[in-house]
Wavefront OBJ file of the C-alpha trace (Angstrom):
o trace
v 25.021 18.279 18.901
v 22.954 21.883 18.346
v 20.006 22.962 16.670
v 21.877 24.507 14.090
v 24.011 20.447 13.611
v 19.939 19.682 12.133
v 20.202 22.466 9.668
v 20.924 22.931 5.946
v 22.532 25.860 5.270
v 23.406 27.235 8.636
v 26.350 29.077 6.613
v 24.518 32.607 7.583
v 23.837 31.701 10.879
v 27.828 30.851 11.410
v 28.770 33.912 9.866
v 26.731 36.478 12.027
v 27.448 34.654 15.163
v 30.555 33.322 16.514
v 28.148 31.372 19.163
v 25.087 29.563 17.866
v 22.406 31.687 19.014
v 19.623 30.562 21.282
v 16.239 29.656 20.172
v 14.756 30.108 23.564
v 12.551 32.700 24.689
v 12.205 34.089 21.476
v 9.802 36.309 19.313
v 7.961 34.176 16.573
v 6.647 37.226 14.386
v 5.674 34.755 11.264
v 4.487 31.663 10.622
v 3.161 30.674 7.059
v 2.161 27.011 5.968
v 2.517 26.655 2.685
v 0.928 23.760 0.200
v 3.910 23.106 -1.862
v 6.820 20.743 -0.098
v 4.891 21.038 2.242
v 5.853 23.596 4.108
v 5.840 25.444 7.563
v 7.961 28.869 7.434
v 8.723 30.335 11.342
v 10.234 33.721 11.289
v 11.886 34.089 15.462
v 13.531 37.249 16.613
v 16.612 35.867 17.491
v 17.318 38.265 21.526
v 21.299 37.353 20.823
v 22.884 40.799 18.928
v 24.868 39.618 15.642
v 28.768 39.622 16.448
v 28.963 40.316 12.621
v 26.892 42.188 10.335
v 27.774 44.592 7.707
v 29.177 48.383 7.817
v 26.235 48.711 5.002
v 23.660 47.267 7.791
v 24.836 48.887 10.657
v 25.039 52.347 9.159
v 21.474 51.888 8.919
v 21.143 51.503 12.789
v 20.402 47.567 12.968
v 21.767 45.411 15.560
v 19.235 42.454 15.375
v 18.532 39.610 13.850
v 14.917 37.492 12.720
v 15.802 33.814 11.364
v 13.501 32.447 9.133
v 13.081 28.789 9.477
v 12.279 26.779 6.638
v 10.495 23.250 7.381
v 10.635 21.309 4.392
v 8.656 18.051 3.209
v 6.223 18.608 6.884
v 4.352 14.824 7.636
v 2.422 16.773 10.799
v 1.415 19.761 11.976
v 0.482 21.501 15.068
v -0.656 24.902 15.666
v -2.458 25.826 19.322
v -2.990 29.907 19.850
v -1.690 33.395 18.308
v -1.359 36.592 19.978
v 0.033 40.067 19.111
v 3.485 39.104 21.067
v 4.357 35.581 20.754
v 7.329 34.651 23.598
v 8.622 30.904 23.403
v 11.043 28.684 22.905
v 12.227 26.792 19.522
v 13.247 23.551 20.135
v 14.769 20.948 17.259
v 15.635 17.338 17.478
v 16.302 14.372 15.616
v 12.402 13.359 14.944
v 11.068 9.943 15.902
v 9.398 9.021 12.790
v 10.357 11.579 10.519
v 13.907 12.488 10.449
v 13.214 16.067 12.881
v 11.068 17.433 15.048
v 10.254 21.115 15.800
v 8.412 22.778 18.910
v 7.256 25.875 19.180
v 6.242 26.471 23.172
v 5.266 29.704 24.920
v 2.187 30.962 27.013
v 0.315 32.007 23.953
v 1.682 29.563 21.224
v 1.692 26.020 20.613
v 3.379 24.534 17.171
v 4.980 21.227 16.941
v 5.466 20.119 13.627
v 7.513 16.765 12.287
v 9.538 17.222 8.854
v 12.405 15.833 6.551
v 14.760 18.878 6.228
v 14.785 22.320 8.256
v 16.982 24.923 5.856
v 17.717 28.328 7.464
v 16.215 30.356 4.822
v 18.113 33.308 5.656
v 18.472 36.570 8.495
v 17.297 39.843 8.102
v 18.577 42.577 9.920
v 16.439 45.128 11.872
v 16.805 47.757 14.621
v 15.445 46.782 18.207
v 14.551 49.236 20.196
v 15.686 48.785 23.711
v 12.033 46.982 25.732
v 11.061 49.430 28.622
l 1 2 3 4 5 6 7 8 9 10 11 12 13 14 15 16 17 18 19 20 21 22 23 24 25 26 27 28 29 30 31 32 33 34 35 36 37 38 39 40 41 42 43 44 45 46 47 48 49 50 51 52 53 54 55 56 57 58 59 60 61 62 63 64 65 66 67 68 69 70 71 72 73 74 75 76 77 78 79 80 81 82 83 84 85 86 87 88 89 90 91 92 93 94 95 96 97 98 99 100 101 102 103 104 105 106 107 108 109 110 111 112 113 114 115 116 117 118 119 120 121 122 123 124 125 126 127 128 129 130 131 132
């Protein structure tokens, strides 16, 4: 079982990647807490280049994607740390008291959440310049 098997709406990822992308050492670019649901949204810039990208986005030079995870029916959440660069590993696993447990752990950020569902809210393509 992969992390993607625990999500709702995995089609966006399946149509862009031939293999399930790793959530290890990704860059967390956004975390949003919303009262409706309650919901937590996490945007993570994936390290893997997409295998399939539309011709329109290719012509614009897109070569990377940011994954938006929506954690729905949040039962508990904790967040420690936040920097301008938040490299971390995201883990999505079956929960103990809730359906799903999500953790984000890196040198500058620690987030843990128990929720009822994890939904792939979308992928956003962009041009990643090579790191120096």
